[in-house]
KOLLUM-492744 format. One record per residue: residue number from 1; x, y, z of N, C-alpha, C in turn. Coordinates in Angstrom, 2 decimals, always signed. Layout:
% KOLLUM-492744
(NUM; (X; Y; Z); (X; Y; Z); (X; Y; Z)) ...
//
This chain:
% KOLLUM-492744
(1; (-11.34; -0.90; +3.48); (-10.17; -0.07; +3.75); (-9.73; +0.62; +2.47)) (2; (-8.86; +1.56; +2.59); (-8.36; +2.33; +1.44); (-6.85; +2.16; +1.30)) (3; (-6.38; +0.93; +1.38); (-4.96; +0.67; +1.29); (-4.59; +0.50; -0.19)) (4; (-3.73; +1.37; -0.70); (-3.25; +1.34; -2.08); (-1.74; +1.55; -2.07)) (5; (-1.05; +1.22; -3.18); (+0.40; +1.37; -3.21); (+0.88; +2.80; -2.98)) (6; (+0.17; +3.77; -3.52); (+0.57; +5.17; -3.39); (-0.69; +6.02; -3.45)) (7; (-0.74; +7.08; -2.68); (-1.93; +7.94; -2.67); (-1.69; +9.18; -3.52)) (8; (-2.78; +9.77; -3.99); (-2.68; +10.95; -4.83); (-2.61; +12.23; -4.01)) (9; (-2.96; +12.16; -2.73); (-2.93; +13.34; -1.86); (-2.52; +12.88; -0.46)) (10; (-1.63; +13.63; +0.18); (-1.14; +13.25; +1.51); (-1.40; +14.36; +2.50)) (11; (-2.12; +14.04; +3.58); (-2.33; +14.99; +4.68); (-1.33; +14.74; +5.80)) (12; (-1.01; +13.48; +6.04); (-0.09; +13.09; +7.11); (+0.98; +12.19; +6.49)) (13; (+2.24; +12.55; +6.65); (+3.30; +11.75; +6.05); (+3.52; +10.45; +6.81)) (14; (+4.16; +9.52; +6.16); (+4.41; +8.22; +6.79); (+5.29; +8.34; +8.03)) (15; (+6.08; +9.41; +8.11); (+6.95; +9.61; +9.28); (+6.15; +9.97; +10.54)) (16; (+4.92; +10.42; +10.36); (+4.08; +10.81; +11.49); (+3.06; +9.74; +11.88)) (17; (+3.11; +8.58; +11.24); (+2.14; +7.52; +11.50); (+2.81; +6.39; +12.27)) (18; (+2.26; +6.06; +13.44); (+2.80; +4.97; +14.25); (+1.95; +3.71; +14.16)) (19; (+0.63; +3.89; +14.08); (-0.29; +2.75; +14.06); (-1.37; +3.02; +13.02)) (20; (-1.73; +2.01; +12.25); (-2.84; +2.11; +11.30); (-3.91; +1.11; +11.73)) (21; (-5.15; +1.58; +11.75); (-6.28; +0.73; +12.11); (-7.31; +0.79; +10.99)) (22; (-7.72; -0.36; +10.50); (-8.81; -0.43; +9.52); (-9.82; -1.46; +10.01)) (23; (-10.88; -1.63; +9.24); (-11.88; -2.63; +9.61); (-11.34; -4.05; +9.49)) (24; (-10.15; -4.20; +8.88); (-9.56; -5.53; +8.69); (-8.47; -5.86; +9.70)) (25; (-8.07; -4.89; +10.50); (-7.04; -5.14; +11.50); (-6.22; -3.89; +11.80)) (26; (-5.12; -4.09; +12.52); (-4.27; -2.96; +12.88); (-2.81; -3.36; +12.76)) (27; (-1.97; -2.35; +12.49); (-0.53; -2.60; +12.34); (+0.24; -1.56; +13.14)) (28; (+1.14; -2.02; +13.98); (+2.04; -1.15; +14.74); (+3.29; -0.97; +13.90)) (29; (+3.52; +0.24; +13.42); (+4.59; +0.51; +12.47); (+5.82; +1.13; +13.11)) (30; (+5.79; +1.32; +14.41); (+6.90; +1.98; +15.10); (+8.19; +1.19; +14.92)) (31; (+9.24; +1.90; +14.52); (+10.57; +1.31; +14.40); (+10.79; +0.47; +13.16)) (32; (+9.83; +0.44; +12.24); (+9.96; -0.38; +11.05); (+10.46; +0.43; +9.85)) (33; (+11.19; -0.23; +8.97); (+11.65; +0.39; +7.73); (+10.45; +0.52; +6.78)) (34; (+10.56; +1.32; +5.71); (+9.45; +1.44; +4.77); (+8.98; +0.09; +4.20)) (35; (+9.92; -0.78; +3.86); (+9.51; -2.09; +3.34); (+8.81; -2.93; +4.40)) (36; (+9.31; -2.90; +5.63); (+8.66; -3.63; +6.72); (+7.28; -3.07; +6.99)) (37; (+7.14; -1.74; +6.91); (+5.85; -1.09; +7.12); (+4.85; -1.57; +6.06)) (38; (+5.30; -1.59; +4.80); (+4.43; -2.03; +3.71); (+3.93; -3.45; +3.95)) (39; (+4.83; -4.34; +4.36); (+4.44; -5.73; +4.63); (+3.40; -5.82; +5.74)) (40; (+3.60; -5.08; +6.81); (+2.65; -5.08; +7.93); (+1.28; -4.56; +7.50)) (41; (+1.29; -3.46; +6.74); (+0.03; -2.86; +6.30); (-0.73; -3.80; +5.37)) (42; (-0.02; -4.38; +4.40); (-0.68; -5.29; +3.47); (-1.26; -6.49; +4.22)) (43; (-0.46; -7.08; +5.08); (-0.88; -8.30; +5.77); (-1.99; -8.06; +6.80)) (44; (-1.91; -6.95; +7.51); (-2.81; -6.76; +8.65); (-3.94; -5.75; +8.44)) (45; (-3.82; -4.86; +7.45); (-4.81; -3.79; +7.32); (-5.56; -3.76; +5.99)) (46; (-5.02; -4.38; +4.96); (-5.67; -4.29; +3.66); (-6.85; -5.24; +3.57)) (47; (-7.74; -4.92; +2.67); (-8.90; -5.78; +2.43); (-8.42; -7.10; +1.83)) (48; (-8.91; -8.22; +2.33); (-8.53; -9.51; +1.75); (-8.82; -9.58; +0.25)) (49; (-9.80; -8.83; -0.19); (-10.17; -8.79; -1.61); (-9.05; -8.23; -2.48)) (50; (-8.21; -7.35; -1.93); (-7.14; -6.70; -2.68); (-5.75; -7.15; -2.25)) (51; (-5.66; -7.96; -1.24); (-4.37; -8.32; -0.65); (-3.41; -8.97; -1.65)) (52; (-3.89; -9.92; -2.45); (-3.01; -10.57; -3.43); (-2.46; -9.58; -4.43)) (53; (-3.29; -8.65; -4.88); (-2.84; -7.64; -5.84); (-1.80; -6.71; -5.21)) (54; (-2.01; -6.34; -3.95); (-1.03; -5.50; -3.26); (+0.29; -6.24; -3.07)) (55; (+0.24; -7.51; -2.70); (+1.47; -8.31; -2.57); (+2.19; -8.41; -3.91)) (56; (+1.44; -8.62; -4.96); (+2.03; -8.72; -6.30); (+2.75; -7.43; -6.67)) (57; (+2.08; -6.29; -6.43); (+2.71; -5.00; -6.71); (+3.98; -4.82; -5.87)) (58; (+3.89; -5.10; -4.58); (+5.04; -4.92; -3.69); (+6.22; -5.80; -4.12)) (59; (+5.95; -7.07; -4.40); (+7.01; -7.99; -4.81); (+7.66; -7.54; -6.12)) (60; (+6.85; -7.14; -7.09); (+7.38; -6.68; -8.37); (+8.21; -5.41; -8.20)) (61; (+7.72; -4.47; -7.40); (+8.46; -3.23; -7.18); (+9.80; -3.50; -6.50)) (62; (+9.82; -4.41; -5.55); (+11.08; -4.76; -4.87); (+12.06; -5.40; -5.84)) (63; (+11.55; -6.27; -6.71); (+12.41; -6.96; -7.68); (+12.93; -6.02; -8.76)) (64; (+12.03; -5.23; -9.35); (+12.39; -4.44; -10.53); (+13.02; -3.10; -10.20)) (65; (+12.60; -2.49; -9.09); (+13.06; -1.14; -8.76); (+14.04; -1.17; -7.61)) (66; (+13.69; -1.92; -6.58); (+14.55; -2.00; -5.40); (+14.57; -0.69; -4.65)) (67; (+15.62; -0.49; -3.90); (+15.77; +0.74; -3.15); (+15.02; +0.72; -1.83)) (68; (+15.11; +1.85; -1.15); (+14.53; +2.01; +0.18); (+13.00; +1.98; +0.15)) (69; (+12.44; +2.67; -0.85); (+10.98; +2.74; -1.01); (+10.67; +2.43; -2.47)) (70; (+10.56; +1.17; -2.85); (+10.37; +0.81; -4.26); (+8.95; +1.12; -4.74)) (71; (+8.88; +1.77; -5.91); (+7.58; +2.04; -6.54); (+7.72; +1.90; -8.04)) (72; (+6.69; +1.41; -8.67); (+6.57; +1.40; -10.12); (+5.46; +2.40; -10.43)) (73; (+5.84; +3.61; -10.80); (+4.85; +4.68; -10.94); (+3.76; +4.34; -11.95)) (74; (+4.11; +3.65; -13.02); (+3.09; +3.31; -14.02); (+2.03; +2.37; -13.46)) (75; (+2.36; +1.65; -12.38); (+1.39; +0.73; -11.77); (+0.85; +1.23; -10.44)) (76; (+1.56; +2.15; -9.79); (+1.18; +2.59; -8.45); (-0.22; +3.20; -8.43)) (77; (-0.59; +3.89; -9.50); (-1.90; +4.54; -9.54); (-2.92; +3.75; -10.36)) (78; (-2.59; +2.52; -10.72); (-3.52; +1.72; -11.52); (-4.82; +1.44; -10.77)) (79; (-4.75; +1.35; -9.44); (-5.96; +1.16; -8.64); (-6.92; +2.34; -8.86)) (80; (-6.36; +3.55; -8.82); (-7.16; +4.77; -8.99); (-7.72; +4.86; -10.41)) (81; (-6.90; +4.51; -11.39); (-7.36; +4.56; -12.78); (-8.52; +3.61; -13.01)) (82; (-8.44; +2.40; -12.46); (-9.55; +1.44; -12.59); (-10.81; +1.97; -11.92)) (83; (-10.64; +2.60; -10.77); (-11.80; +3.16; -10.07); (-12.49; +4.21; -10.93)) (84; (-11.70; +5.07; -11.56); (-12.28; +6.12; -12.40); (-12.98; +5.53; -13.62)) (85; (-12.42; +4.48; -14.20); (-12.98; +3.89; -15.42); (-14.16; +2.96; -15.15)) (86; (-14.07; +2.17; -14.06); (-15.06; +1.11; -13.86); (-15.91; +1.27; -12.61)) (87; (-15.50; +2.19; -11.71); (-16.23; +2.33; -10.45); (-15.75; +1.38; -9.38)) (88; (-14.72; +0.59; -9.71); (-14.15; -0.37; -8.75); (-12.63; -0.39; -8.90)) (89; (-11.92; -0.63; -7.82); (-10.47; -0.74; -7.90); (-10.03; -2.15; -8.31)) (90; (-10.95; -3.08; -8.42); (-10.65; -4.46; -8.81); (-10.29; -4.55; -10.26)) 
//
C-alpha cells in the first residue's frame, strides 16, 4: 500500500473519499473526523511493515501539534526522503 502521513500530490481530496481499499484491508471513513480517519486508515489499510512508524508519527503529531489535522511537516515527508535516498521508505 502507499499509506503515508502526507502526500506530495493530491488528485482527490479527503473530503471526496468515503472508503479506502488496499491489499491490507479496507476502511469506511464516512462520518469520521480527520483524526478518526487517520486511525482507521493506519489500523486497517497500511502495510504492517510500516504501521508502527505511522502510529508513532500520528501520536507525536497529536501530542506536539494538536489541532484538527495535526502534522509535523519536518517529519511528514520523511518517508519520501528515505525513498529517494535509499530506494525504500523504511
